[in-house]
LOFI-188158 format. One line per 5 residues: number of its first residue (from 1); their letters; for each residue z, y, x of N, C-alpha, C. Coordinates in steps of 0.1 Angstrom, whole numbers. Layout:
! residues N
NUM = a = Z,Y,X,Z,Y,X,Z,Y,X  ...;
! end
This chain:
! residues 462
1 = xxxxx = -320,108,64,-313,115,53,-324,123,45  -322,122,31,-331,129,22,-325,140,15  -318,149,22,-311,160,15,-320,169,7  -333,169,10,-342,179,4,-349,172,-8  -346,159,-11,-353,152,-22,-345,154,-35;
6 = xxxxx = -349,163,-43,-342,167,-56,-350,164,-68  -344,158,-78,-351,155,-90,-344,162,-102  -353,169,-110,-348,176,-122,-354,170,-134  -347,171,-145,-353,167,-158,-353,152,-161  -347,144,-152,-347,129,-154,-335,124,-161;
11 = xxxxx = -325,132,-163,-313,128,-170,-316,125,-185  -311,113,-189,-313,109,-203,-300,110,-211  -288,108,-205,-276,110,-212,-264,110,-202  -253,115,-207,-240,116,-200,-229,110,-208  -222,100,-202,-211,94,-209,-199,94,-200;
16 = xxxxx = -190,103,-203,-178,104,-194,-183,108,-180  -178,100,-170,-182,103,-156,-196,97,-152  -203,90,-162,-215,84,-158,-227,92,-163  -237,93,-154,-249,100,-156,-261,91,-156  -269,90,-166,-280,80,-167,-293,88,-165;
21 = xxxxx = -302,83,-156,-314,89,-153,-326,79,-154  -338,84,-157,-350,76,-155,-352,75,-140  -356,63,-136,-359,61,-121,-373,65,-118  -374,75,-109,-387,80,-105,-388,79,-90  -377,74,-83,-377,74,-68,-373,60,-64;
26 = xxxxx = -377,57,-51,-372,44,-45,-359,47,-38  -348,44,-45,-335,46,-40,-327,33,-39  -315,34,-33,-307,22,-31,-294,23,-38  -288,11,-40,-275,10,-47,-264,16,-37  -255,23,-43,-244,30,-36,-248,42,-28;
31 = xxxxx = -260,46,-30,-265,58,-22,-258,70,-28  -254,79,-19,-247,92,-22,-257,102,-29  -252,109,-38,-260,119,-45,-252,132,-47  -258,143,-50,-252,155,-54,-258,159,-68  -249,160,-78,-253,163,-91,-251,178,-93;
36 = xxxxx = -261,186,-96,-260,200,-97,-263,205,-111  -254,212,-117,-256,218,-130,-261,232,-130  -260,238,-142,-265,252,-143,-257,261,-135  -244,258,-132,-236,266,-124,-239,266,-109  -248,257,-105,-252,256,-91,-242,249,-82;
41 = xxxxx = -231,244,-87,-221,237,-79,-224,222,-78  -225,217,-65,-228,203,-63,-216,194,-66  -218,183,-73,-207,174,-76,-211,161,-70  -202,155,-62,-205,143,-54,-206,131,-64  -215,122,-61,-217,110,-69,-223,99,-61;
46 = xxxxx = -225,88,-67,-232,77,-61,-239,68,-71  -250,62,-67,-257,53,-76,-250,40,-77  -246,37,-90,-238,25,-92,-245,13,-98  -257,16,-104,-265,6,-110,-280,11,-112  -289,2,-110,-303,6,-112,-312,-6,-116;
51 = xxxxx = -323,-4,-122,-333,-14,-125,-346,-7,-123  -357,-13,-128,-370,-8,-125,-373,6,-132  -365,8,-143,-368,20,-151,-357,31,-151  -344,26,-150,-333,36,-151,-323,34,-139  -315,44,-137,-304,43,-128,-291,49,-134;
56 = xxxxx = -280,45,-129,-267,50,-134,-260,56,-122  -255,68,-123,-248,75,-113,-234,78,-117  -224,74,-108,-210,77,-110,-207,90,-104  -204,100,-113,-201,113,-109,-186,114,-105  -183,117,-93,-169,116,-88,-161,129,-91;
61 = xxxxx = -167,139,-98,-160,151,-102,-162,154,-116  -155,163,-122,-157,165,-137,-171,168,-141  -176,162,-152,-189,164,-156,-190,175,-167  -179,182,-170,-179,193,-179,-189,204,-175  -197,209,-184,-206,219,-180,-220,214,-177;
66 = xxxxx = -222,201,-175,-235,196,-172,-243,195,-185  -255,199,-185,-264,197,-197,-277,189,-192  -282,181,-201,-293,173,-196,-305,180,-191  -310,191,-198,-322,197,-193,-320,204,-179  -308,209,-176,-306,217,-165,-300,210,-153;
71 = xxxxx = -297,197,-154,-291,189,-144,-301,185,-133  -298,188,-121,-306,183,-110,-298,173,-101  -305,163,-95,-298,153,-87,-305,153,-73  -297,155,-63,-302,155,-49,-298,142,-43  -307,134,-38,-305,121,-32,-304,122,-17;
76 = xxxxx = -292,118,-12,-289,120,2,-294,109,12  -299,97,6,-305,87,14,-295,79,23  -282,79,20,-272,72,27,-260,70,19  -251,61,22,-239,59,15,-230,72,17  -219,72,8,-210,83,10,-202,83,23;
81 = xxxxx = -202,94,30,-195,95,43,-183,104,42  -174,103,51,-162,112,52,-162,118,66  -162,131,67,-162,138,80,-148,139,85  -144,132,96,-131,132,101,-130,137,115  -118,142,119,-116,147,132,-102,148,136;
86 = xxxxx = -98,153,148,-84,153,152,-74,161,144  -79,170,135,-70,178,127,-67,172,114  -68,159,112,-67,153,99,-52,151,95  -43,150,105,-29,148,103,-23,161,99  -13,160,90,-7,172,85,-14,179,73;
91 = xxxxx = -25,173,68,-33,179,58,-32,171,45  -35,178,34,-35,172,20,-49,173,15  -54,161,10,-68,160,5,-68,156,-9  -79,158,-16,-81,153,-29,-85,138,-27  -88,131,-38,-91,117,-38,-105,115,-31;
96 = xxxxx = -113,125,-30,-126,123,-23,-127,131,-10  -115,133,-4,-115,138,10,-117,153,12  -115,161,1,-116,176,2,-102,182,4  -101,191,14,-87,197,16,-83,205,3  -70,202,-1,-65,209,-13,-52,216,-9;
101 = xxxxx = -50,218,4,-37,225,8,-39,239,12  -51,245,9,-54,259,13,-59,261,27  -59,250,35,-63,251,49,-78,250,50  -83,252,63,-97,252,65,-103,238,65  -116,236,64,-122,223,65,-118,216,78;
106 = xxxxx = -118,203,78,-116,195,91,-127,197,100  -125,201,113,-135,201,123,-140,187,125  -152,184,121,-157,170,121,-161,165,135  -155,154,139,-159,148,151,-168,136,149  -165,129,137,-173,117,133,-176,118,118;
111 = xxxxx = -187,112,114,-190,111,100,-191,96,97  -180,91,90,-179,76,88,-181,72,74  -188,61,71,-190,56,57,-177,52,51  -174,56,39,-161,53,33,-160,39,29  -171,31,28,-169,17,25,-165,9,38;
116 = xxxxx = -165,16,49,-160,9,61,-170,0,67  -168,-5,79,-176,-15,85,-168,-27,87  -174,-39,84,-167,-52,85,-162,-54,100  -150,-59,101,-145,-62,114,-149,-76,118  -156,-77,130,-160,-90,134,-148,-100,135;
121 = xxxxx = -148,-111,128,-137,-120,128,-133,-125,143  -143,-126,151,-140,-130,165,-133,-120,173  -133,-107,168,-126,-96,175,-113,-93,169  -110,-99,158,-97,-96,152,-85,-102,160  -75,-94,162,-63,-98,169,-52,-102,159;
126 = xxxxx = -43,-111,163,-32,-114,155,-23,-103,153  -18,-100,141,-8,-89,139,4,-92,148  9,-82,155,21,-84,163,29,-71,163  42,-72,166,51,-61,168,57,-56,154  68,-50,155,76,-47,144,75,-32,140;
131 = xxxxx = 74,-29,127,75,-16,122,88,-14,114  96,-5,119,109,-2,112,107,7,100  110,3,88,108,11,76,121,19,72  133,15,78,145,21,74,151,14,62  145,4,56,150,-4,45,154,-18,49;
136 = xxxxx = 167,-21,48,173,-33,53,166,-46,47  163,-46,34,157,-57,28,143,-60,33  137,-50,39,124,-52,46,126,-55,61  133,-46,68,134,-48,82,141,-60,87  152,-64,80,160,-75,84,154,-88,78;
141 = xxxxx = 151,-88,65,148,-100,58,133,-103,56  124,-93,55,110,-95,53,102,-85,61  103,-86,74,98,-76,84,83,-73,82  80,-60,84,66,-56,83,61,-56,98  49,-62,100,43,-63,113,31,-55,114;
146 = xxxxx = 28,-49,126,16,-41,128,4,-49,126  -5,-44,117,-18,-51,114,-17,-60,102  -5,-60,95,-3,-68,83,-6,-60,71  -9,-67,60,-10,-61,47,1,-68,38  11,-60,34,23,-65,27,25,-57,15;
151 = xxxxx = 21,-61,3,22,-53,-9,36,-53,-15  39,-43,-23,51,-42,-31,48,-44,-45  53,-55,-51,51,-58,-66,62,-51,-74  59,-41,-81,68,-33,-89,65,-35,-104  71,-27,-112,68,-27,-127,72,-14,-132;
156 = xxxxx = 68,-11,-145,71,2,-151,86,5,-151  89,17,-147,103,21,-147,111,18,-135  105,11,-125,112,8,-113,108,18,-102  117,20,-92,115,32,-83,106,30,-72  93,25,-75,84,23,-63,80,36,-57;
161 = xxxxx = 79,46,-65,75,59,-59,85,64,-49  98,62,-53,109,66,-44,109,58,-31  106,45,-33,106,36,-21,94,40,-12  83,44,-18,71,48,-10,74,60,-2  81,70,-8,84,82,-1,94,80,10;
166 = xxxxx = 104,71,7,114,68,18,108,61,30  99,52,27,92,45,38,83,54,46  76,63,39,67,73,45,75,82,54  87,86,50,95,95,57,103,89,69  106,76,68,114,70,78,108,59,87;
171 = xxxxx = 96,55,83,89,44,91,86,49,105  89,40,115,86,43,129,85,31,137  80,32,149,79,21,158,91,21,168  94,10,173,104,9,183,98,10,197  104,16,206,99,16,220,90,28,224;
176 = xxxxx = 82,26,234,75,37,240,63,41,232  59,33,222,47,37,214,50,45,202  63,49,200,67,56,188,59,69,185  55,76,196,47,88,194,33,86,189  28,74,190,15,71,185,14,66,171;
181 = xxxxx = 25,68,163,26,63,150,21,74,140  14,70,130,9,79,119,9,72,106  9,80,95,9,75,82,-2,81,74  -9,73,66,-19,78,56,-13,73,43  -12,83,34,-5,81,21,-16,84,10;
186 = xxxxx = -18,74,2,-28,76,-9,-21,74,-23  -21,85,-30,-16,85,-44,-28,83,-54  -28,72,-61,-40,68,-69,-36,69,-84  -43,79,-91,-40,80,-105,-26,85,-109  -21,94,-101,-7,98,-103,-7,111,-111;
191 = xxxxx = 4,115,-116,6,127,-124,7,139,-115  5,151,-120,6,163,-112,21,164,-107  31,161,-115,45,162,-110,47,152,-99  42,140,-100,44,130,-89,37,135,-77  25,140,-78,17,144,-66,25,156,-59;
196 = xxxxx = 30,165,-67,38,176,-61,51,171,-54  57,161,-61,69,155,-55,66,148,-42  55,141,-41,51,134,-28,49,145,-17  42,156,-21,39,166,-11,52,173,-6  60,176,-15,73,183,-11,82,174,-3;
201 = xxxxx = 82,161,-7,91,152,0,86,150,15  73,150,17,67,148,30,70,161,38  69,173,32,72,185,39,86,186,43  95,183,33,110,184,36,115,175,47  109,163,47,114,153,57,108,156,71;
206 = xxxxx = 98,164,71,91,167,84,80,156,87  78,147,78,69,136,80,54,141,78  52,152,71,38,156,68,30,159,81  36,163,91,28,167,103,22,154,110  28,142,107,22,130,112,16,122,101;
211 = xxxxx = 13,128,89,8,121,77,-5,128,72  -14,120,68,-26,125,60,-24,121,46  -24,130,37,-20,128,23,-33,129,14  -36,118,6,-47,118,-3,-42,117,-17  -45,126,-26,-39,127,-39,-50,126,-50;
216 = xxxxx = -51,115,-57,-60,114,-68,-51,115,-81  -54,125,-89,-46,127,-101,-50,119,-113  -41,117,-122,-45,110,-135,-55,117,-143  -56,130,-141,-67,138,-148,-80,137,-141  -81,132,-129,-94,130,-123,-102,119,-129;
221 = xxxxx = -114,118,-126,-123,108,-132,-119,94,-127  -121,84,-135,-119,70,-131,-128,66,-119  -140,72,-119,-149,68,-108,-144,74,-94  -137,85,-95,-131,91,-82,-120,82,-78  -113,76,-87,-101,67,-84,-106,55,-75;
226 = xxxxx = -118,51,-78,-123,39,-70,-126,42,-56  -127,55,-52,-130,59,-39,-118,64,-31  -107,67,-38,-96,73,-31,-90,64,-20  -88,51,-23,-83,42,-12,-93,41,-1  -106,42,-4,-116,41,7,-117,53,16;
231 = xxxxx = -115,65,10,-114,77,18,-102,76,27  -90,72,21,-78,71,29,-79,61,40  -85,50,37,-87,40,48,-97,44,59  -107,52,55,-116,57,65,-109,66,74  -100,75,69,-92,83,78,-83,75,87;
236 = xxxxx = -77,64,81,-68,55,89,-75,48,100  -88,44,97,-95,37,107,-99,46,118  -102,59,115,-105,68,126,-92,70,135  -81,72,128,-68,74,136,-65,62,144  -67,50,139,-63,38,146,-73,34,157;
241 = xxxxx = -86,33,153,-95,27,162,-103,37,171  -102,50,168,-108,61,176,-98,69,184  -86,72,177,-76,79,184,-65,70,190  -65,57,187,-56,48,193,-42,48,187  -41,52,175,-27,53,168,-24,40,161;
246 = xxxxx = -11,39,158,-7,28,150,-4,34,136  -12,30,126,-13,37,113,-7,28,102  2,33,94,7,27,82,0,33,70  -7,26,62,-13,31,50,-5,27,38  0,36,31,7,34,18,-1,38,7;
251 = xxxxx = -4,29,-2,-13,32,-14,-5,28,-27  -4,38,-35,3,36,-48,-4,44,-59  -8,39,-70,-5,26,-75,-18,18,-76  -19,6,-70,-32,-1,-71,-35,-6,-85  -25,-7,-93,-28,-10,-107,-37,0,-114;
256 = xxxxx = -34,13,-111,-43,24,-116,-57,22,-111  -59,18,-98,-72,15,-93,-79,4,-101  -72,-7,-103,-78,-18,-111,-81,-14,-125  -73,-6,-131,-76,-1,-145,-89,7,-145  -90,15,-134,-103,23,-133,-115,14,-131;
261 = xxxxx = -113,3,-123,-123,-6,-121,-128,-13,-134  -118,-16,-142,-121,-23,-155,-128,-13,-164  -124,0,-164,-130,10,-173,-145,12,-169  -147,14,-156,-161,17,-151,-170,5,-153  -164,-7,-151,-172,-20,-153,-176,-21,-168;
266 = xxxxx = -167,-18,-177,-170,-19,-191,-180,-8,-195  -180,4,-189,-190,14,-193,-203,10,-188  -204,2,-177,-217,-3,-172,-223,-15,-181  -214,-19,-190,-219,-31,-199,-217,-44,-192  -209,-45,-181,-207,-58,-174,-199,-68,-182;
271 = xxxxx = -201,-80,-180,-194,-91,-187,-180,-92,-182  -170,-90,-190,-156,-91,-185,-151,-105,-182  -141,-105,-173,-135,-118,-170,-120,-118,-175  -111,-123,-167,-97,-124,-171,-91,-110,-176  -86,-110,-188,-80,-98,-194,-89,-86,-193;
276 = xxxxx = -102,-88,-193,-111,-77,-194,-115,-71,-180  -109,-76,-169,-112,-71,-156,-125,-78,-151  -133,-71,-143,-146,-77,-139,-144,-89,-130  -153,-98,-130,-152,-111,-123,-152,-108,-108  -157,-97,-103,-157,-94,-89,-145,-86,-84;
281 = xxxxx = -134,-86,-92,-123,-78,-88,-116,-83,-75  -117,-97,-74,-111,-103,-61,-118,-97,-49  -131,-98,-49,-139,-94,-37,-138,-79,-35  -136,-71,-47,-135,-57,-46,-121,-53,-39  -110,-60,-43,-97,-58,-37,-97,-62,-23;
286 = xxxxx = -104,-73,-20,-105,-78,-6,-112,-68,3  -122,-61,-2,-129,-51,6,-120,-39,10  -109,-38,2,-99,-27,6,-88,-33,15  -82,-44,11,-71,-50,18,-75,-55,32  -87,-60,33,-91,-66,46,-95,-56,57;
291 = xxxxx = -93,-43,53,-96,-33,63,-83,-31,72  -72,-38,69,-61,-38,78,-63,-47,89  -56,-45,101,-57,-54,111,-56,-48,125  -58,-56,135,-60,-52,149,-73,-57,154  -79,-49,163,-91,-53,170,-89,-54,185;
296 = xxxxx = -93,-66,190,-91,-68,204,-97,-57,212  -90,-54,223,-95,-44,233,-94,-30,228  -89,-27,215,-87,-14,210,-72,-12,209  -67,0,212,-52,1,213,-45,3,199  -52,8,189,-46,11,176,-45,-1,167;
301 = xxxxx = -37,1,156,-36,-9,146,-36,-2,132  -39,-10,122,-39,-5,108,-31,-14,100  -20,-10,94,-11,-18,86,-12,-12,72  -12,-21,62,-12,-16,48,1,-20,40  5,-11,32,16,-13,23,12,-9,9;
306 = xxxxx = 3,-17,2,-1,-13,-11,10,-16,-21  11,-7,-31,21,-8,-42,14,-10,-55  18,-19,-63,12,-21,-76,23,-24,-86  21,-19,-98,31,-22,-109,25,-33,-118  33,-43,-119,28,-55,-127,29,-52,-142;
311 = xxxxx = 18,-53,-149,18,-51,-164,27,-61,-170  36,-56,-179,46,-65,-186,54,-73,-177  57,-69,-165,65,-76,-155,60,-90,-152  47,-92,-154,40,-105,-152,34,-107,-138  41,-115,-130,36,-117,-116,23,-125,-116;
316 = xxxxx = 20,-132,-127,8,-140,-128,-4,-132,-134  -2,-119,-137,-12,-110,-141,-23,-110,-131  -36,-108,-134,-47,-108,-124,-45,-99,-112  -39,-87,-115,-38,-78,-103,-28,-83,-93  -15,-86,-96,-7,-92,-85,-11,-106,-81;
321 = xxxxx = -17,-113,-90,-22,-127,-86,-33,-126,-76  -43,-118,-78,-54,-117,-68,-49,-111,-55  -40,-101,-57,-35,-94,-45,-27,-104,-36  -20,-113,-42,-12,-122,-35,-20,-132,-27  -32,-135,-32,-41,-144,-25,-47,-138,-12;
326 = xxxxx = -49,-124,-13,-56,-117,-2,-46,-113,9  -34,-109,5,-24,-103,14,-15,-114,20  -6,-109,29,3,-118,37,17,-117,33  19,-120,20,33,-119,14,34,-109,3  47,-106,-1,49,-96,-11,64,-92,-11;
331 = xxxxx = 67,-80,-14,80,-75,-17,82,-73,-32  91,-79,-38,92,-79,-53,104,-71,-57  102,-61,-65,113,-53,-71,118,-60,-83  131,-59,-85,138,-67,-95,145,-57,-105  142,-59,-118,147,-50,-128,162,-51,-130;
336 = xxxxx = 168,-63,-128,182,-65,-130,190,-58,-119  185,-59,-106,191,-51,-96,191,-36,-98  179,-32,-103,178,-17,-106,187,-13,-118  189,-22,-127,197,-19,-139,212,-17,-134  215,-24,-124,229,-24,-118,231,-13,-109;
341 = xxxxx = 221,-4,-107,222,7,-98,221,5,-83  215,-7,-80,213,-10,-66,199,-5,-61  199,1,-50,186,7,-45,185,4,-30  173,-1,-26,161,-4,-33,163,-18,-40  158,-20,-52,161,-32,-60,151,-43,-55;
346 = xxxxx = 151,-47,-43,142,-57,-38,148,-71,-39  141,-80,-46,146,-94,-48,142,-101,-35  152,-104,-27,149,-110,-14,144,-124,-16  149,-132,-26,145,-146,-27,130,-147,-32  126,-137,-40,112,-137,-45,102,-131,-35;
351 = xxxxx = 107,-124,-25,99,-117,-15,96,-126,-3  85,-123,4,81,-131,16,72,-122,25  75,-123,38,66,-117,48,61,-129,56  48,-133,54,43,-145,61,41,-143,76  40,-130,80,38,-128,94,51,-123,101;
356 = xxxxx = 62,-124,95,74,-119,100,77,-125,114  75,-138,115,78,-146,127,70,-141,139  59,-134,137,50,-130,148,54,-116,153  65,-110,148,68,-97,153,83,-94,154  91,-105,153,106,-103,155,110,-113,166;
361 = xxxxx = 123,-111,170,129,-120,180,128,-114,194  130,-122,204,131,-118,217,118,-111,221  118,-99,227,107,-92,231,101,-83,221  106,-84,208,101,-76,197,112,-68,191  122,-75,186,134,-68,180,147,-72,187;
366 = xxxxx = 152,-83,183,165,-89,188,164,-104,188  169,-110,199,167,-124,200,174,-132,189  184,-126,183,192,-133,172,187,-129,158  177,-120,157,171,-115,144,166,-127,136  158,-136,141,152,-147,132,163,-156,126;
371 = xxxxx = 173,-160,135,184,-168,130,193,-161,120  196,-149,122,204,-141,113,197,-140,99  184,-137,99,177,-135,86,176,-149,79  174,-160,86,173,-173,80,187,-177,74  198,-174,81,211,-177,76,215,-169,64;
376 = xxxxx = 212,-156,64,215,-148,53,207,-152,41  194,-156,43,186,-160,31,192,-173,25  195,-183,34,201,-196,29,214,-194,21  222,-185,27,235,-183,21,234,-175,7  225,-166,7,223,-158,-6,217,-167,-16;
381 = xxxxx = 207,-176,-12,202,-186,-22,213,-195,-28  222,-199,-20,233,-207,-25,242,-199,-34  244,-186,-31,252,-177,-39,246,-175,-53  233,-174,-53,226,-173,-66,227,-185,-75  227,-197,-68,229,-210,-75,243,-210,-81;
386 = xxxxx = 253,-206,-73,267,-206,-78,268,-197,-89  262,-185,-89,263,-176,-99,258,-182,-113  247,-189,-112,241,-196,-124,251,-206,-129  257,-214,-119,267,-224,-123,279,-217,-130  283,-206,-125,295,-199,-130,292,-194,-144;
391 = xxxxx = 280,-190,-147,277,-186,-161,277,-197,-171  277,-210,-166,277,-222,-175,291,-227,-176  298,-229,-165,311,-236,-165,323,-226,-164  320,-213,-161,330,-203,-160,336,-203,-146  342,-192,-142,347,-191,-128,358,-201,-126;
396 = xxxxx = 365,-205,-136,376,-215,-134,371,-229,-130  358,-231,-133,352,-244,-130,346,-245,-116  347,-234,-108,342,-234,-95,352,-239,-84  347,-244,-74,355,-248,-62,358,-236,-54  368,-237,-45,371,-226,-36,359,-221,-28;
401 = xxxxx = 351,-231,-23,339,-227,-15,329,-220,-24  328,-224,-37,319,-217,-46,323,-203,-48  336,-200,-49,341,-187,-51,338,-178,-39  339,-184,-27,336,-177,-15,321,-172,-15  312,-182,-19,298,-178,-20,295,-168,-31;
406 = xxxxx = 303,-168,-42,301,-158,-53,304,-145,-47  315,-144,-39,319,-131,-33,308,-127,-23  303,-136,-15,293,-133,-6,280,-127,-12  276,-133,-24,264,-128,-31,266,-114,-35  278,-111,-40,281,-97,-44,280,-87,-32;
411 = xxxxx = 286,-91,-21,286,-83,-9,271,-81,-4  264,-92,-4,250,-92,1,242,-81,-7  244,-81,-20,236,-71,-28,241,-57,-27  255,-56,-27,260,-42,-28,262,-36,-14  262,-44,-3,264,-38,10,251,-39,19;
416 = xxxxx = 244,-50,17,232,-52,26,219,-47,19  217,-51,6,205,-46,-1,206,-32,-4  217,-28,-11,219,-14,-15,221,-5,-3  215,6,-3,217,16,7,214,30,2  221,40,7,219,54,2,211,62,12;
421 = xxxxx = 209,57,24,202,64,34,195,54,43  185,58,51,178,49,60,187,43,71  184,31,75,192,24,85,182,20,96  188,20,108,181,13,119,182,-2,118  173,-9,125,174,-24,125,188,-28,130;
426 = xxxxx = 193,-22,140,206,-26,145,217,-24,135  217,-13,127,227,-11,117,226,-22,106  213,-25,103,211,-36,93,217,-49,98  215,-52,110,220,-65,116,235,-65,117  241,-54,120,255,-53,120,261,-56,106;
431 = xxxxx = 255,-51,96,260,-54,82,258,-69,79  247,-74,83,244,-88,81,255,-97,87  258,-95,100,268,-103,107,281,-101,100  284,-89,96,298,-87,90,300,-95,77  289,-95,68,292,-103,56,291,-118,58;
436 = xxxxx = 284,-122,69,284,-136,72,298,-141,77  306,-132,82,320,-136,86,329,-140,74  324,-137,62,332,-141,51,330,-156,47  321,-162,54,318,-176,51,325,-185,62  329,-197,59,334,-206,69,324,-209,80;
441 = xxxxx = 328,-211,92,318,-213,103,311,-226,100  316,-235,93,310,-248,90,298,-246,81  297,-235,74,286,-232,65,274,-225,72  276,-221,85,266,-214,92,257,-223,100  250,-232,92,242,-242,99,229,-237,105;
446 = xxxxx = 225,-225,101,212,-219,107,215,-212,120  227,-210,124,231,-203,136,235,-213,147  232,-210,160,236,-218,171,251,-216,174  257,-225,181,271,-224,185,273,-211,193  263,-208,201,264,-195,209,264,-183,201;
451 = xxxxx = 256,-183,190,255,-172,181,267,-170,173  273,-182,169,285,-181,161,297,-176,170  297,-180,182,308,-176,192,306,-161,194  294,-156,196,291,-142,200,293,-132,188  289,-136,176,288,-126,165,299,-129,155;
456 = xxxxx = 304,-141,153,313,-144,143,327,-146,148  329,-155,157,343,-158,162,348,-147,170  340,-141,179,344,-130,187,349,-119,179  343,-115,168,348,-104,160,360,-108,152  361,-121,148,374,-125,142,386,-123,151;
461 = xx = 384,-127,164,395,-125,174,398,-111,176  387,-103,176,389,-88,179,397,-82,167;
! end
């Protein structure tokens, strides 16, 4: 470590969060620095670009008050680290890991690099086991599995912040490992009001004591925004792989992260790619998303639920497009469902959890869970087709069976998808079986005879 190696008078210009210096030392890319102004206060930064003559430093805190002649830079000789310890839960941090809740500093047990350490592919375990979120459209239809990365695709004006708070307050494990569950919540580029809303909601629900909250505000520098998810994931990795907890990381809004990445890339003079985003955005996002998973012989797991708002509701936009390639499915929010007052407005047909089959069924949730989810999905898809047909030929042009499906689709959305409070998986399944009873038994081709007798006919007779 080179904490005593300080350079003064090398600064040539300051542009926003970027500080440009003449290169007079042998330093490395992404090395941590402290930028010290005339006020004597150190500001955290890192070397983001360099050549034989000059270097560029991303200052992660406000650069107001810095003047070129009086600015000193202390080179630390290592990447940015985050000091973590057992007291990290129940605390609120800034986007660069500094406590902002008025409490004392975290007693450091380990000093971990925020960029993380790659997980050896040979040691990666398959995601397994079910995480209950309290949301039926997720738990029953698109289950979240421990070690999975399952993004939520939202859009402007849709209630993704409300959904994030609900999941953070209600998510839990089933069975004996429930006490080992923890949440790391990262707000990226959010307003002061939203940050305070997140904090109060966590305190009110009692979830804050098992949550580490990282808040990067819209007024903070774009360079700090690039490190917020990395600080949050470093805390999550400590909780998962050192304390043995099962950690759910909720990150909102990854679109703000990508916008900051584009802004910083442009300020470096890099050649833009699709829609102005840097060509390395895929690998940059992968360096965040791929930190989820399980490691063989270690008890903890790290699950990610990143949230992003699709610009112009465009699911082919580079941000959701690249995210979809890296992650294992998506939950898509629907503007029409939201307009009709249904919450959460999750479009089940457009959503997918690719690892759902690995964490539900006998030994995980309920032996009839997979068949119930498949039957509900098939019946709702048919109901949506009938709804389209009805808009063309009118209700009078529908058959009796079509009208039954039309009613089923309405009940599916208003009773199963829509909910005013959190539900257990069993409550969600009970509602699913109930609305399936409105269909003729001959239409339940995804269920076995035993399942029909047990859940459909038996209730009819009762």
